[in-house]
GUPA-824086 format. One line per 5 residues: number of its first residue (from 1); their letters; for each residue x, y, z of N, C-alpha, C. Coordinates in nm, 4 decimals, decimal comma. Atoms other than C-alpha are relative to their C-alpha. Last residue first. Layout:
N
NUM> a> X Y Z X Y Z X Y Z ~ ...
This chain:
69
69> rsist> -0,1069 -0,0179 0,0985 2,0835 13,3388 -1,3471 -0,0243 0,1206 -0,0829 ~ 0,0383 0,0452 0,1339 1,8516 13,3793 -1,0499 0,1151 0,0243 -0,0950 ~ 0,0391 -0,1060 0,0933 2,0110 13,4153 -0,7087 -0,0432 -0,0635 -0,1314 ~ 0,0314 0,0454 0,1355 2,0521 13,1916 -0,4059 -0,0432 0,1186 -0,0844 ~ 0,0540 -0,1070 0,0835 2,1971 13,2289 -0,0572 -0,0265 -0,0567 -0,1384
64> glvll> -0,0158 0,0123 0,1445 2,2509 12,9670 0,2110 -0,0573 0,1204 -0,0719 ~ 0,1099 -0,0535 0,0800 2,2958 13,0572 0,5769 0,0295 -0,0152 -0,1469 ~ -0,0432 0,0157 0,1382 2,5065 12,8827 0,8395 -0,1206 0,0317 -0,0882 ~ 0,1111 0,0352 0,0872 2,4297 13,0138 1,1884 0,0517 -0,0041 -0,1429 ~ 0,0027 -0,0635 0,1320 2,7110 13,0121 1,4389 -0,1219 -0,0484 -0,0771
59> dhkps> -0,0479 -0,1376 -0,0172 2,7295 12,9408 1,8135 0,0017 0,0772 -0,1315 ~ 0,1124 -0,0949 -0,0073 2,5152 12,6260 1,8181 0,0459 0,1443 0,0238 ~ -0,0024 -0,0572 -0,1354 2,8266 12,4108 1,8872 -0,1129 0,1007 0,0234 ~ 0,0083 0,1030 -0,1043 2,7577 12,1867 1,5847 -0,0005 0,0543 0,1431 ~ -0,1265 0,0719 -0,0070 2,6855 12,4901 1,3617 -0,0098 -0,1021 0,1134
54> wcmks> -0,0938 -0,0360 -0,1072 2,3200 12,5797 1,3273 0,1293 -0,0778 -0,0153 ~ -0,0162 0,0991 -0,1065 2,1319 12,5485 0,9992 0,0999 0,0528 0,1026 ~ -0,0996 -0,0397 -0,0989 1,9977 12,7586 0,7140 0,0071 -0,1081 0,1065 ~ 0,0159 0,0405 -0,1405 1,8059 12,6801 0,3980 0,1034 0,0658 0,0892 ~ -0,1142 -0,0520 -0,0761 1,7513 12,8094 0,0452 -0,0225 -0,0233 0,1491
49> gpfsn> -0,0845 0,1078 -0,0496 1,4972 12,5799 -0,1229 0,1199 0,0471 0,0803 ~ 0,0481 0,0498 -0,1296 1,2346 12,8547 -0,1532 0,0848 -0,1137 0,0569 ~ 0,0648 0,1300 0,0111 1,4391 13,0213 -0,4282 -0,0417 -0,0532 0,1367 ~ 0,1016 0,0012 0,1042 1,5408 13,3838 -0,4799 -0,0787 -0,1299 -0,0076 ~ 0,0764 0,1208 -0,0287 1,7333 13,4372 -0,1567 -0,1172 -0,0064 -0,0969
44> plnsy> 0,0706 0,0582 0,1136 2,0033 13,7013 -0,1852 -0,0658 -0,1345 0,0330 ~ -0,0534 0,1361 0,0054 2,0881 13,8462 0,1588 -0,0736 -0,0741 -0,1113 ~ -0,0879 0,0107 0,1156 2,0301 14,2225 0,1293 0,0739 -0,1340 -0,0047 ~ 0,0603 -0,0131 0,1316 1,8799 14,2435 0,4768 0,1075 -0,0128 -0,1076 ~ -0,1025 -0,0094 0,1035 1,9620 14,1359 0,8312 -0,0708 0,0082 -0,1343
39> hvipk> 0,0548 0,0035 0,1352 1,7159 14,2088 1,1126 0,1146 0,0200 -0,0987 ~ -0,1075 -0,0178 0,0982 1,7929 14,1397 1,4778 -0,0624 -0,0153 -0,1379 ~ -0,1082 -0,0606 -0,0776 1,5507 14,1729 1,7719 0,1231 0,0230 -0,0868 ~ -0,1230 0,0789 -0,0113 1,2550 14,1176 1,5398 0,1060 0,0726 0,0826 ~ -0,0872 -0,0266 0,1136 0,9314 14,3021 1,6205 0,1283 -0,0809 0,0174
34> eykrl> 0,0526 -0,1147 0,0743 0,6302 14,2505 1,8496 0,0813 0,0302 -0,1263 ~ 0,0124 0,0295 0,1426 0,7263 13,8936 1,9584 -0,0504 0,1185 -0,0836 ~ 0,0387 -0,1356 0,0421 0,8588 13,9686 2,3040 -0,0101 -0,0003 -0,1517 ~ 0,0590 -0,0622 -0,1190 0,8943 13,6295 2,4823 -0,0490 0,1412 -0,0295 ~ 0,1362 0,0501 -0,0181 0,9464 13,4494 2,1509 -0,0687 0,0581 0,1223
29> dwvkm> 0,0067 0,0467 -0,1381 1,2505 13,6658 2,0771 -0,1445 -0,0406 0,0257 ~ 0,1152 -0,0394 -0,0816 1,2715 13,6883 1,6987 0,0142 -0,0568 0,1401 ~ -0,0045 0,0737 -0,1264 1,5831 13,6799 1,4792 -0,1111 0,0569 0,0884 ~ 0,0389 -0,0692 -0,1225 1,5267 13,7926 1,1222 0,0086 -0,0945 0,1186 ~ -0,0057 0,0988 -0,1060 1,6845 13,7011 0,7901 -0,0291 0,0758 0,1287
24> tydtn> -0,0240 -0,0324 -0,1404 1,5989 13,9079 0,4864 0,0146 -0,1260 0,0852 ~ -0,1429 -0,0218 -0,0234 1,6248 13,8835 0,1074 0,0309 0,0371 0,1448 ~ -0,0169 -0,1450 0,0170 1,2453 13,9136 0,0503 0,1428 0,0435 0,0345 ~ -0,0350 -0,0308 0,1387 1,2497 13,5360 -0,0055 0,0064 0,1498 -0,0270 ~ 0,1086 -0,0330 0,0906 1,2552 13,4901 0,3704 0,0505 0,0258 -0,1410
19> rtvik> -0,0664 -0,0341 0,1262 1,4726 13,3270 0,6371 -0,1096 0,0173 -0,1034 ~ 0,0755 0,0209 0,1236 1,3361 13,3174 0,9912 0,0816 0,0486 -0,1185 ~ -0,0635 -0,0711 0,1103 1,5294 13,2675 1,3152 -0,0798 -0,0325 -0,1254 ~ 0,0059 0,0668 0,1290 1,3490 13,1693 1,6329 0,0678 0,0897 -0,1021 ~ -0,0058 -0,0792 0,1224 1,4282 13,2602 1,9906 -0,0246 -0,0884 -0,1217
14> tgdfs> 0,0545 -0,1334 -0,0246 1,3589 13,1376 2,3455 -0,0042 0,0864 -0,1258 ~ 0,1416 -0,0102 0,0297 1,3946 12,7639 2,2765 -0,0616 0,1367 0,0212 ~ 0,0737 -0,0156 -0,1261 1,7313 12,7241 2,4524 -0,1504 0,0194 -0,0204 ~ -0,0220 0,1172 -0,0846 1,8977 12,5791 2,1412 -0,0798 0,0081 0,1301 ~ -0,1266 -0,0014 -0,0722 1,7481 12,8469 1,9211 0,0078 -0,1214 0,0913
9> slist> 0,0108 -0,0464 -0,1382 1,4640 12,7641 1,6861 0,1380 -0,0036 0,0640 ~ -0,0768 0,0765 -0,0988 1,4966 12,7519 1,3110 -0,0296 0,0524 0,1392 ~ 0,0261 -0,0482 -0,1353 1,2634 12,8616 1,0292 0,0748 -0,0918 0,0958 ~ -0,0561 0,0781 -0,1097 1,3525 12,8281 0,6620 -0,0338 0,0674 0,1327 ~ -0,0699 0,1146 0,0563 1,2215 12,9399 0,3238 0,0597 -0,0885 0,1084
4> yeem> -0,1023 0,0550 -0,0888 0,9554 13,1790 0,4493 0,0629 -0,1212 -0,0660 ~ 0,0185 0,1422 -0,0261 0,7730 13,3510 0,1636 0,1134 -0,0475 0,0898 ~ -0,1184 0,0751 -0,0412 0,7343 13,7245 0,1322 -0,0369 -0,1444 0,0320 ~ 0,0246 0,0710 -0,1234 0,4471 13,8701 -0,0672 0,1233 -0,0823 0,0357
């Protein structure tokens, strides 16, 4: 079962970004919520403390990764 470790909204409020323990990050358009508009995989995320945040200009997303020893 996947667990969300971080959820962010876009600056304009039309999209959200989710980070999961299944090694994925997805961008969702809240106006068309059937499936993600962008799906990144193979991003190590073994711990629920892994977060993400926007850069000061909201043009980049900073994403933490985590792996077990």
